[in-house]
N, C-alpha and C positions, 0 to 999 in steps of 0.2 A: 611737527607738533607732537605733543604727548597727549595721552588720554585726558580729557577733562575730569575733574574731580567733583563729585556731588557729596556734600556733607549733610548728614541727618543730625539735627540738633533739637533741643527742647529740654523741659524740666525733667527731673528724675521721675521714673515710673509712668511715663506717658505712652510707652510702647515703642520706643525707637529701635531697640534690638529686635523686637518681633517684626517690625516693618522691614528692617535690614534683612532678616532671614527670609521673609516672604519675597522680597525683591530678588535675592540671589538664588532662591529656590532650594536652599538647604540650610540646616541649622548649623551656623558657625558661631554667632554671638550667643553668650550665655544669657538666658532669660529667667526671671523669677518675679514673683508678685511682691516685690519690695523695692524701695528706692535705692539707687546708687550701686546697682549690680555691675554696670559697665564702668570699669576703671581705666581701660586703655582703648585705643582706637582699633576697631576691627575694619577690614577693608576687603573688597572683592571686585573683580572686573565683571561688567555687565554689558549686554547688548540689548537695546530696546529701540524699536521704531527706526532701525537703520543707523543708530548712533552707538558708538562704543564709549564707555566711561567707567571710572572707578568710583564705587560708592563706599563711603566711610561712615561708620557708626560711632558716635562720640558719647562721652559720659554726660550725665544730666547737668543742666544749668540751674543753679540755686543761688539767687542773688544775695540772700542773707545768710549763706552757709557759714557757720562758725567752725565746723569740723574741718580739720586740715585736709582730709582726703577729698571731701566734697569741694573744698576750695580749689584744690589742684585740678579736679575734674572740670570745674567751671572754667578755669584758665585754659585747659586743653580744648574745651569747646570753643572758646574765643579764638584760639589758634586755628581751629578747623574753619571757622568763618573767614579768617584772614587768608587762608591758602586755598579755599574751595572756589570753584568756578560757578557753581549753583548750590543753593542751600534749600533743604527741605526742613521747615520748622514744624515740629509735631506738637499738638496740644491734645488735651483730654476732654472728650465730649461728656464724660460722666461727671467731672468736677466743674466744668464750665471755665470761663476765662479767669486767670489768676493774675495777681499783681506781677509775678515774675514773667508771665507771658507778655504783659504790656511792656516791661523793661526790655525784654529780648527783642520784641517787635521793633521798638525804637532803635535798638542797636543795629538790627539787621537792615533797617532802612538806611542808616548812615553808611553801611558797608558798600553800598552801590552795586551789590551783586544781585542777580536774579534770585528771588525768594519765592518758594511755593509753600503755602500754609495748609498743612494737613491736620484735620480734626479727627483723631483716632478714637477707637472704641465706640464708633457709631454703629453698633451691632444690630440695632433695630430701627424701624422706620421712625419711631418716636425720638430716639437719640439723634438720628440723622436730621430730623426737623429742628430739634433743639440746638443743633450745631450752628444755626444761623445767628445765635447770640454772639458768636465770635466776631461778627462784622462790627460790633461795638468797639473793637480794637483799632478801627480805622482801615480794615482790610477791604480790598476791592474784590478779591475772589478767595474762596476757601474750597478745600477738597475733603468732604466727609469720607472717611475710610474706616474699615475694620481690618487692621493688619493681621489679626488672628485668623479671620475667615476669608481674607482676600478681597473683601468688598471694596470697590472703588479704587483699588491699588493700580489697576491697569490704566485707568484714566489719569491718575497722578503721574505714572511713569511716562505716559505719552506727553504730558505737559512738561515734565522734566526734560525729555529728549528734545522738545521743541526749543528749549533755551540753549542747547549746546551746539558748538560748531562740529562739523564733520571731522572725525579723527583720521588724519592722513599721516601714516608713519613716515619718519624722516628717511630721506634717500641715504642709502648706505654708502659710506666712503670706505671701501674695502681696504685701502692702504693706510687708513688713519684709525688708530686705536682710541676709542672713547673711554675715558677713565673718570669715574665718579669718586670723589673723596667724601666719605660719609663718616659720621660718628657723633657722639654727644657734643654739646657746646664746650668750648674751652679746652679741647684736647690738642689743639694746635693744627687744625686743618688748614687755615689760611697761611700759617707760617710754613707748613710743609709744602704747600703749593708754591709759595714764593721761592723757597729753596730749590724746588724741582725745576722751575722755569728760569732760575738764575744761573744755570750752568754755562760755562764758557762756550762761545760760538753758537749759542741758542738763537733761534729765530722765533720771536714771539709776536703774536698779533691778537687783538680782541675782535671778535666777530659776533654778529647778532645771534642770539639763541632763541629761546621761546619768548613769547610776549610777557610772561610773568617774571621770567628770570633773564634779563636782557643781555648778559655777557657770559660767553664761554671763552675759553682760552685755547688757541691753537699754538702748538709748540713742535718744532722740528729739531731733532738732534741725532747726530751719527746715523744719518740716512733712515731714521725712523720718524713717523708722523703721529702726533698725539692730539687729542682734543680733551681738555680737562673740563668737566661739566660742573656747573654751579654747585656750590656747597653752602651750608648754613652759615659757615664762618665768614663767607664773602658777602652774601646777600644782606642788604640793610633791611632790617625788620622793624616794625613799630614797637612802641614801648611795652605793649602787652606781651609781645614775644620775649622781650628781654627779661621779663619777670619769671618766665617759665624755665625751670631747670631741665625738664624732660625734653628729649628731642622730638620734634614734630614728625610723626610717622608719614604724613602726607608729603613732606618735603623729601624724605628719604625715598618714597615711592617715585617721585618725579625724577630724582637724580639716577636712581638705580635702574629704572625702566629704560632709560636712554643709553646706558653704558654697555660696553663690552666687558669691562673689568672694574670691580668695585674695590677701592682701598678702604678698608674699615680701620679707622684710626682710633687707637686706645691710649689712655693716659697711663704710662708706665708707673707713675707714682700712685695713682688711685686704684689701679687694678680693673678687673672686669665687673661691670655693673649689669643690672637687669635690663637696662635700656640697650646696652651693647648686645645682649642676647637677642632682643627683639629685632634690632637692625640686622644682625647675622641671619635671623630667620627670614627677613625680607630678601636678602641677597640670594639665599638658597631657593626660596620660593619663586623668585623671578628668573632663576636659572642663569645667573651671571657668574663669570669667573671671579676669583677673589684673591686678594693678598691682605694679610693682617699686618698693620704697621703699628708697632708699639712705640709711641713718641715719648719725649721727655726722659729718655733712658739715661741721660747724662746726670740726672739728680737722684738716681736710684742707687742705694748702697748695694754693692755687688761682692760676690765671691766667685770662685771658678765655675760653680755649677748654677749660678743664678739664671742665666738665659735658658738652660735646659729645664730647670724647674719652672720657670715662667711659661715656657712653651707648653709644658705638660698641663699646667693650671689653666692656661687659655683654652686648650683643646677640650678639657673637661667642662669648662664653663660655657664654651661655645660649640656644642655638639653639632650644630647646623653647619659649621665651617671647620670641623676638625681636619678637613682635607686641604685647607688653605695654608700656604707657606707663611711664616712669621718673620718679619724684619724688625730689628730693634734700632731706633733712630733717635736723633736729637735735631729737630728743626732749628733750634736755637743756635747750635754750634755747627750744624751741617753734617754731623757724624752719621755715616752710613746712609745718608739720604740718596746718593746716586745709585746705591744698590737696589732701591725700590723699583726704579725703572728697569734695571737689569732683570729683576725677578718677574716684573710684569711682562717683559719681552719673552722670557722663557715660558711663562704660562700661556701667553697668546700664541706663540709658535706651536705649542703642543695642542692648544684648543683648535687650531686650524688644520691639524693633520687628519688625514683619513687612514684608518688602519686597514690593511689588506684583509679581505674577507676570510681567506684561508687561515691566516694567523689568528684572526679574531675568533674563529670557530674552534681552533685548536685550544686556545686558552679557555674558552667557554666550556668546552667538553671536559677539560681538566677540573674546572670549578664544579661542574655538575657531578662528576664521578667522585670527587673528594667529599662532597656534601650534597646529598640528594634532597629535593624539596619535600616537605611533609605532605601527606595525603590530604585530599580535599573531599569531604563527604564520602569517605571510604573509597575514593577513586585515586589512582596514581596520577600525579602530575608529570606529564612528559614534555620534554623540550626537543625541538627538531633542529633549529639552527638560529643563528643570530646574524643580523646585518646592521651596518652603520648607515643611518639615513640623513645625518646632518652634523654640522660642526658649530661650535660656539653658540649654544652648548653642544658638547659631544652627545649625540642622540643615537640610541640603539633600539632596535625592535627585535624581540625574541618571539618566535612562533612556537605555540604550545597547544596542547589539546584542551586546556581549561584556563583561559586567561584570568578569569576571576578567582581562580583557586591558588594563585601564587601569594603566599603570606608576605606581609610587609617586612618582617624580619629577614626572610629569604631574599627579598629584593635588595635590602641593604647589604646582605652578604655578597650578592652578585656585583653590585656597584663598587663595593670596596675591593673586590677581587680584580675587577677590570681596571680600577684606578691604580692599584698596585702593579699589575702586570704591564701596563702601558705607560707608567710614570705620569699619571694625569694629576699631579699635585697642583692645586689651584684651579683646575679645570672643572666647570660645572658639568655634571653627567646626568642625562635623562634616559630612563629605561622604560620601554613600553612593551606590553604583551598582547599578541594577537593570535586568534585562532587560525590554524592552517586549513585552507579550503581545498 
């Protein structure tokens, strides 16, 4: 199983982002006292009442929106409803029930998903009592809350947790590499998968995956075992989804969370989009190995330097994955498609290696002497030693006198140095700092 997803939906300016921030305990979503601030999906992992889940904050639903941005936000909210396991519908106690609330309540009923109805901004006893007028929408139960002050939020979360199944991580198949093929719609993900599994002497079988995405593809070739994880290009989605040009972040979360290595597929003809950047951020945030596949390269006009220029542009546009190898392919013709798995094999072999402690500390000492960390509150930041604590992702712990004093820029310097020294191209790297006791 993968973590269930809880989507927060509602009209603009009802306090969805404020509730999201209160749930996760820190300010991630941008909040402001004006409608339409949330344009994209924010997400975070949460544990509550013994249940692990991913909570997603969506843009506001405005049934009569003429504005193109609000219209796109509404469609994205509909996508959230489609992909979520449980939905929290937020309404505004100060304005009372609105026409749009009624329309969305009706839509949510048809979804067949568990829905919890939160009446936000019930900051006083009077407003909390007034929230009962929302029962006129035909609701059996409402949760008056104040997301800003935290009032009633714990009761809401307990009710949310009660609707969710227990999260049980999948059993690891150490000899089978799980590969997620992700990217925007129409970049050729399905065609790429078909080419990959169509190699001679391949053994292919369809096996049950998650309940929401029923088919994964097992594939064996040249003494290697792979599991290709569901992609948006393969999954049949309803007509609402087909209208949406932007990639659904929740679908990317589901695929990336389960994989060892993510193939981010780009359209060579269209270049890098903002949505590609967001998906790259998801891969890096989830600590997954990655290979960037530039598809449709057969229709791109080229000169002798085109691929190098393209790689440089991609790395600038996708700073989250500047460390990932780039492969140029054509799923249509099969050009260089076999090279994709060759690169994945190289990346995963590296990702599973453990670096000898003596060699690791030798490189680390060189990085430290070449560029010392800046002082923290007038105190010198000292490092004692480094050790590797895990693989896939490659995880390192550095012991220091002031863990909180290591600047983000210096952390990136160390990660880049380790990556270069040990040829960790495509390998996700995690770096932690601990005080020496």
